[in-house]
N, C-alpha and C positions, 0 to 999 in steps of 0.2 A: 334801881331804875325799873320802871314799868316796861311791859312788853312793847307798848306803843312808842315809848321813848327810844327803846333800842332800835326798832325798825326805822324810825325817823333818822337816827344817827347813822345807820348803815346806808340809808338812801343818800344822805349828804356826802358820805365818803365816796360812794360809787359815782356820784355826779362830779365830784372834784377830780377823781381819777380820769373819767371820760373827758372832762374839759381839758385836763392836762395833756391827754393823748392828742386831742384835736389841735392844741396849740403847738405840738411838736412837729407839725407839717410845714413845709415850705414849697417854693416854686423854683423852676429853672427856666430861664428864657435866654434867647440869644439869636445870633444871625450867622449866616454862612456867606462869605464874599471871596472874590479872587484877590490877588495882590494889588490890583488897581482899585479895589473897593467896589467892584461891580457885584451886585447880588447874584447868588447862585440858588435857584430853586431846586426842589426835589433831591436835596441832600438828605441821606438817611442819618438821623440822630438817634443814638441808642444809649440808654442808661444800662450798662452791662450788668451790674449786680442786681438790678430790678427786672431785667429782661423787658424793658419798656422802650418802644421805638416810635418815632414819628418822622415826617418829612418836612423840610422847609417849604414855606409857601412861595407864591410868586414874588413876594416882597423879600424873600430870603429869611423870614422869621420862623422860629419854632418855640413851642411853649410846653412845659410839663408842670402840671399842678398836682397838689397833694403828694408831694415827695417827702418821705421821712427825713427829718433833720439828721445831719451826719455826713460822713464821707461817701462819695459816689464817683464812679468812673464813667465818663461820657465819651462816646466815640462818634466821629463824623466821617462819612465816606460816601463817595459817588464814583461811578465808572469814569476812568480817565483822569481822576484827581488823586493826589496823595491823601491817604486817610490820616486822621488826627485823633489823638487820645489825650484827654485831660482829666485831672483829678480835681473834683469840686468839693467844697465844704458847704453843705446846705444848712442854712439857719432856720430855726422855727419862726413861723409867722413873718418870713422875709422872702425876697426874690433874689436869687443868685443868677448872675449873668455870665454867659459863656459865648464869646464871639470867635468863630473859626475862620481863619484866613487860609484858603485851600489853594495849593499850587498844582499846576498840571503835572501829571505823572510822566516822568521821563524814564522809559524802559532802559535797562542796562543791557547793551548789546555785547555779544561775545566778540573777543578780539578777532580781527580779520587780517590774515597775512596775504599781502599782495605780491605776486611774483611776476616779473616782466617775462613774457614768453619770448624765447629765443627765436630769431628769424628762421624760417623754414629753408635751410640750406642743405637739404637732404642730398647726399651724393657729392657735395662740394668739399674740398679739403679744408682743414682747419684754418689755413692762412686766409682763405676767402672770407670765412666768418669773422676772423680777427680784424681784417681790414675793413669789413663792412661795419663793424662796431665803431671804428674811428671816423666813419662818415667823411672820408676824404674825397671820394669820387661818387659816381653813380653806380648803383648796384641793382641787379635783378636776380631774384632767387627762382628756383624751379616753380614755386607757388605763384610768383609774380607772372612768370611766363605762361603758366597754365591758365591763370585768370584772364590774361590779355588775349590768349588764343591767337597768336599771330600766325599768318601763313608762312612767313619767312623770318629768319633771325634779323634781317635788316629792318623789318617792320618794327621790331622791338627797339632797335637802336634809334629809330626815328623819333622815339619818345624822349630822347635825351636832348635838351635844348642846346643849340649851338653846333650840332653835328651836321655836316654836309656829306651826303652819300651820293657819289657820282654814278651815272649809269653803268660804268665799267666795274663798279664795286669798290673803288677807292673811297676811303673815308677821311675827311678832314675836319678839324675843329673849326670853330666859328670865326677864326681870324682870316679865313679865305685861302684859296688855293695858291694864289700868286705870292702872297707875303710869306708863306712858310714853305715854298717850293725849294727846299734845300736838298742836298744829297741824302741827309738823314730822313727826310720826309718826301722823297721823290715820288713815292706811291701812296702817300697819305699816312695815316696812323698805323703803326705796327700792330698786327693782330696775332695774338698767341692763343693756341688751343692746347690746353693741358701743358703749358710752358713750352710748346713748340711753336716757333715763329712760322706762320703759314702765309703771310701776306703783308703788304704795306711796308712802310719804311723804305729801306734801300735794298730790299730783298727781291725786287723784280715785280713783274706784272701780277696783280692779285687775281687776274682771271685764270691763272694757272693753278692747278691743285697740286703740282709738284714744286712748291714754292719756298720750302724752307732751305736752310743752309746746306743740308745734305741731300737735297732733291728727293726727299721721301714722300711717298703718297700716303696720306693719313687714312687709316681704316674707317674713320667716322665720316668721311666725305661721301656724299651720294653721287654716283656716276651719272645719274639722270637729273641732276639739279637743273632747274629751269634758268636760274640766274648764273651769270658769269662770275659772281662774287664768291670768294672762298667761303665767307661766313654763311652764305645761303646754300652752300653744299651741306650744311649741318641741318638736321631736323630739330625744330624747336623743342620737341618733347624729349630729346636726348640730352638737353643741356641742364646742368645742375646749377650754374651760376654764371653771371656776366659782370665784369668790372670795366668801367669806362673812366679813363683819366684824360682830360682834355688838354693837359699841359704839365710841364715839370713841377709846377707849384703844388699840384694835387697828387702826383704819382709818387707812391712810396719808394724810398731809396733802395729797398731790398729787391725791387723788380728789375729785371733786365730791360733796358730801353727806357728807364725812368728819366734819363738825361735828354731824351728826345724832345725837341722843341714842339713836336706835334702831339705829344701824349702817347697813349697806347690803349689797346683793348685786350682784355683777357677773357677767355671763354673756358669754362670747365664743364666737362661732360660727365654723365652719370656712370 
């Protein structure tokens, strides 16, 4: 073979190889949409193994041309959306389609433990807290009293619906003075301070501060109290808790006087 023939043969071979390489290229096209089919622009589409990237258009489309045939990994991601990764097989002289349906990213939250705060019954006995948890009556904690900032204890009791506080300090439930004016309720609802009966019921005039069964003068009563009521002889800031039961239906059985038809009031000091 002459030299010219050999050169010509090599040229044909090189042309055939180059043409074969050109024919080994393909394209990748696709869209990015949400689960409802709405287009998503500006999604970053990346061919990971080729390190080629583009963004979806306003119409949600993306295009990669001149992609070598074979297997490729394509990733789609955008802030606030779950990223997706697919494996594609690109064919020579053909278009491979990849459509990404992208869902909103739902962050995984750490478990939260909710604890119900115990009522602020600082200074009150456990029995007060236990009865308050049963919600049988009306209860005021030291925090409630501090928040209300009453001038007198009777001002706090006036917040209880159905209570009638007479000028002489006697306290009756909403059924009226006349209908419950029995011996047990001759002077209104019995009032206990730290389990000592200090007024009301059948124990005598609540205007007296020497009013319990043993005629003892309680240390927590202020001798300069402006009101004639026993309860107003107490300073509101010295009270840890108040319980009000307007009748036997709500008064716990473990309390003295719970059978009284006019209910009872319990006051606990700090």
